[in-house]
C-alpha positions as CSV (number, residue, x, y, z in Angstrom):
1,X,81.3,112.6,116.9
2,X,82.3,116.2,117.1
3,X,85.9,115.6,115.2
4,X,84.2,113.4,112.5
5,X,81.7,115.8,112.3
6,X,84.3,118.5,111.3
7,X,86.4,116.0,109.4
8,X,83.6,115.7,106.8
9,X,83.0,119.3,106.8
10,X,86.8,119.9,106.2
11,X,87.0,117.2,103.2
12,X,83.7,118.9,101.8
13,X,84.8,122.2,102.3
14,X,88.1,121.8,100.8
15,X,86.9,119.3,98.2
16,X,89.5,116.7,99.3
17,X,89.8,113.6,97.0
18,X,92.9,112.2,97.9
19,X,92.9,110.1,101.3
20,X,97.1,110.5,101.1
21,X,96.7,114.1,100.7
22,X,94.1,114.1,103.8
23,X,96.5,112.2,106.2
24,X,99.0,114.8,105.5
25,X,96.5,117.6,106.5
26,X,95.3,115.7,109.7
27,X,99.3,115.1,110.6
28,X,99.6,118.9,110.2
29,X,96.1,119.8,111.7
30,X,95.8,117.5,114.9
31,X,96.5,114.4,116.7
32,X,92.7,113.9,117.0
33,X,92.1,114.3,113.5
34,X,94.7,111.8,112.6
35,X,93.7,109.5,115.7
36,X,90.1,109.3,114.1
37,X,91.6,109.1,110.2
38,X,93.7,105.9,111.3
39,X,92.2,104.1,113.9
40,X,88.0,105.1,113.5
41,X,85.5,105.3,110.6
42,X,88.1,104.6,108.1
43,X,85.7,103.5,105.4
44,X,83.4,106.5,106.3
45,X,86.2,108.9,105.6
46,X,87.2,106.9,102.4
47,X,83.9,107.0,101.1
48,X,83.7,110.8,101.8
49,X,86.6,111.1,99.5
50,X,85.8,108.8,96.8
51,X,82.4,111.0,97.0
52,X,84.4,114.3,96.3
53,X,87.0,112.4,93.8
54,X,84.1,111.4,91.7
55,X,81.7,115.1,91.7
56,X,84.6,116.6,90.3
57,X,85.0,114.0,87.7
58,X,81.5,114.6,87.2
59,X,81.8,118.1,87.2
60,X,84.6,118.0,84.7
61,X,82.4,116.1,81.9
């Protein structure tokens, strides 16, 4: 659970809005992050990233 909280916080703090970019960050950051990103909670991570993308899109209007 702690890894997932760290991931969600990282996505929010760094305004990550692209899953491919996020996966590359996970590869560079830690094996635990990459494991969680591809094997667990992928829907939650995708929704978080989609939410960040929508937030940025709405701020540009």
